[in-house]
N, C-alpha and C positions, 0 to 999 in steps of 0.2 A: 504494501499500499503506499502510494507517494505522499509525501509531505503535505501537499495541498488536499489530497483526499481524508487524510487522517484529519486534518484541520477541521475542515467541511463536515465530517461525522461526529467528532467533538462538538462542533456548532447545533447539529441537529438534535444530538442527546441533551444538550443543555437545554434547548428549545422547548422539545419536549418534556423536558424536567418542570420546566419552569412554567410550562401550559397544565401540567399536571397539579402542581401546586395552586395554580390559581382556580381551578377546576374545584379543589381540595377546600381552598378558602370560601369560593361560592356556595358551597355546601354546608359549611360550618354556620354562615353567614343566614342561609336559610334555616337552620335549624334552630339557632338563636333566635332570630325573628320568630319562627312558627311557639318556640317557648316562653317568650316575651309575651305574645298575644296569649298564648294559654293560660297566663300567669294574671293578665287584666282581667280576662274573662271570669276568672274563677274568683278572683278577690275582690273585684267589684258586683254591684247590684245586676242580675241577671234579667233580660228583657222578657217582661211578663207577658208581651204580646207576641212571642215567637213560638214556634212549634218544632220541636226536635224528635227525630225519629231514633225510637227505642229497637225497635225489632223491625226485620223484613224476610218476609218468605215467597217463594215463588213455587207455587204447586207445578207436579210433574206434569207431561204430557198425557199420562194417561191415568190422572187423577181421577178419581171416582168421587161422584157428589157426597160433600159431607158436611154439615154444619160448620160453618169459621169457629166458632167456640170450641167446637172438638178437635178440629185442624190444629187450631193455635195449642192446646194442651197438649197435644202428641208431639209439639216439635219443642216445649218450652221447658226445658228442665227443671223440677223442683218449684213448679208454679201450677195451681191450683185453679182447677176449673170456675169457680167461683170469683176468682182473681180475676179471670179471661174476660168472664161476665161482667166483671165490676167495669171493666176499662171500655168493653163493648158499649155497655148503658150509658158510661159518661160521655161517648160519641169520640174515643179515641182511636177505636180499629178502622181501617180502611181497606178495600177492595178496589186496586186499579184507581185509587187515589179520591172514591168516594166512601164516606162513612155508611157502615152497614149495621143491623140488627145480628142478633145472635144466632137467628136459624138461617143466617143468608148461605146459599151452598155453593161452597168453591168450586170453581169450574177449574180445568185445565188451563197452566199457565197464569192463573190469576195471583198476580202481587199484593199480597196480604202486606200490611204495614201496622205499626203500632207507633203512633204520634201524641207525644206527652205536651205539656205546656212547662215543661222542666226538664233539665238536661240528665241523662243516664249517668249515673255513678260509675267511674272507671275504675275504682280502688277499694281495698277494703278499710273499713274505717276503724281505728285504734280507740276504745274506749278509755277517756281519762277524765280524772277527777278534778273536774274545773268547778269552783262554785258559779251557780246560775242565777239570777234574780229572775223566778218565775211567779207574776201577778196571780195567774190563773191557770188551773190545770182539772181534766177530767179524763175519762175513760178512753175520749177519742181524740182530745188535741190539748196543745199547751201555747201559752204565749211566753214568750221571753223578751224581758227588756235588756238589749245588747248593749251593753257598754261601747264608748269610742275606742276604737284601737284593737277591737277584737276581730279577728279575720272570719268571716262566718264558714267558709269551706276549704277543706284541703286541697291543695294545688301546688304547683311550682313554687319551690322556696317556702313553703307552708303546709309541711305534712303534718304536723302535731301544733296543740294547744289553739285550736279552730272552736269554734260553737259546736260544728258536728261532732268532733271530738267529745266535747262535754255532754252533749245530748244522747249519745250513743251510750255513754256513763250513766246517764241519769234514767234513762229509759229502761235499760237492761231487758229484763225477760218481761217486764210488764207490757213492752211492745209486741203484737201478734206476730211482726216481721222480723226478723233479726237484723239489728242495727248494721251488720256487715255485707246486708241482703245488695248485691248490684243492681237489681232491677227495680226496685222503688226507693226514691228520695226520703228526706224526712221533713225538710222544709220545702215550703211550698212558693215561696220566695226570698227575696236577699234582699239587704242594702249594703251599703258600701262599708267597708272596714271603718273608716274615721267618721260614719255616720251613727248616730246612737240612735235608741229606741226599740218600738215593738215590733217581733219577729211573730210569725203564724208558724206552729208545727203541728202537721198530723203524726197519731201516733197509730192509725190504723191504715189499711188500702182503700176502704170506703171514705175515710176521710180526706186522704191523701187525694184522691181523684177527685170529690166533690170540689174541695178547697181550690184546688188546681184550676178547675174550670171556671169557679166563679172571680179568680182572677183573669183569665183567658177573655171571660164575657163582660168585664168591668163591671161586675155587680157588687164588687168589696170595695168599701170607701177607706181612702187613706187620706189622712191628712200629717202635713209636716210644720214645723215652725221654723223657719230661717230668718236670720240675720243677714242683711245684704248691704251692699254699699250704695251710698247714694240717698236721695230723696225721691222717691217715685211719685210722677206726674200722679198718677190715677188712684184714688182708693181700690179699687180693685179692678182686675180685668183676666183676660183668656191669654196665654202665648200658646200658638200654633204654628207648627213649626218642624219639618222633617229633620230626625237627627241620625247620625252617621260618623264614623268613624273622620279623623281628621286625617286627609291625604299628606299633610307634613308634620304632623305628629302622632304616632299609634297609639301613644298614653292619653289621648284626647279624642274627646267627640266633637262635633260640630252641627249647626244649624244650616240645612237647605232648604232655604225659604221657597224657592221653585219646585221643589220635589224632585229633583235631579236625581238625588242620589238619599240615602238614609230611608228612615220608617217614619210614618206619619206620628207625630207626638202633639198630646195637649196636655197644659198645664193651668190650673187656676190659681189666681192668688187673690189675696185681701189684705190689707196694711192693717197690722193690729196697734201699731205705734211708730210716732216718726222722731227719730233724735237727732235731725239737720243734714249730718253726714251718713249717717246708716240709719235702715228702716226695718224693725221688725215685721217679718208677714207671716200668715198662713198659707200653703200651699197644698192642693189638693191635685191630685193626679188621676186623670182621666184615662191615660195610657202609660206604662211602664215601661220605659226605655230607659238603658243604662244609664247613669248619669244625669237622669232627666232633669231634675230641678236645677241642677250646678250648670248643666250647657243652657236651657232657659234663661235662666235670670242673667248669667254671663252675656248672651244674645240680646238681652233688652237694653244691656249696659248698665247692671248692675250685678256683678259678681259676689257670691258669697262671701261672707267676711273671714277671712284666713284660709279661702281654698286657693291653697299651692298651686294645684293643676290649671287653673283657670283664674289665674293674675289676683287672686284676691287676698295675696298675702303680703301686698303693698299698700301705702296708702294711694285710696283711688278719687277720694273726696275729701275737700279741705285743705287749708295753706298749710305747706309744709317749714313749719318753723318749730324750733329744737323741743319744747314742752310739747306741743300736740303730737309731735314725733315718738316723742317717749310715752306718751298714754296711747297710744295706739299699739306700740312696742311692748307694753305690760299688759295691754287686751292680749295679744300674741302669744304671749308666755304663760297668760292664766290659761288659756285656751291653745293649746297646739296643734290644732284641727280645725276642718270647717265649720261654720255655726248650721250645723243641719241637724234636727231631730225629728225622727218619728213618732208623733205624738199621739194619734189616733187610729184606731182600725175598727172597720165596722163591718159584720159579715153574719152570712146565715148558717146557722151551727148543722154540719152535715148530716144529722141523726135527727136530732129533735125539732128542725126545722126552724128553731125560735132566731130572731134576728138578735145579735149580741154586739154590743159598742163597748170596746174599752179604750181608755185614756190614760197615760201617765204623766208623771210631773217631769218638766224640764230637768236635764242633769245639772249639777252644780256649776262645774267650768262655764255652761252657756249663761246660766242664771245671773254669774259673778260679772261676766262681760256686761251683759243687758244691762245691771245695776250699775256698771260704770259708766255706760252709755247713756244712762238716764240723768245722773249727777252732772255728768260732762254739757248735756243738753239744758239742764235746768240753770246750770251756772251762766251759758254764753247768753 
């Protein structure tokens, strides 16, 4: 081999090695982005208006006529026919994309899916003895008053110390489904890690299905209390705007007013008290999009007080002079999270059909900040 050919061969090998490394880097980047997005979805509030496929089965070419409940029971290990029938009755079983009843006869090459308004668990939950504030509990459901800072669901970066781990320990054998069961979730909704307030928990299959359907059908009423920057022009109003991921920052969501992207979202708000540079508001969710209140209020020009992700962790209203700046920074220290609290839940009991209303107190950190703004406002 001549020197020129040898040199050319070395260059080709070097280029191939470089291309391989670039390909590896791109693959690692894709894996990283996937994990990052997975972490966001698991840590934050789930989209209550979304539907998630849990199971999919395609019948054989020679499939004999068979009731769909029997068809599913024969293909789902450790799942009772009663559980399948509950899912069918709640409208979660589809044949070729259409809802069916339990007596639907499966035909050859039918695509049978089970779609729920909550994500399927992909991991085993380890019970952990973590104290819980439970204002109400019966044999079918319970309510948890979640403190700010507690992650709701195990996921990338949070495999223990979550609300689900605590619930698995609390429920134990009192739950008719095993808390490590991957088929059925416990929670029927979530709130952000740094949002405090009420969460509804199902303890039986029947309660899980019926409560989830109420969220999906918007028949559950949820009221939040938020402290936002600025002085809102109107005493009450409605914010309507599609919400989707921000293409420039995968950790954030944004409003697409023209509906070109994202999902339909509606938030109703009412002013509780005005403090000049900030306002205390009540927010009622008509839909349940991820970060909905935070995104809608930011889009309105009034981000939540101390909301790091949406720019509320800096002075947004008021003249920046040293004394005022120190006052705001002291408020941030008292409440090192965004000012949002899930205060009220109203729903229909899945068994008794009684309409229930629960409300809880605003947590101490948010109360202290509200009091400081009241004093500041009165002194002005």
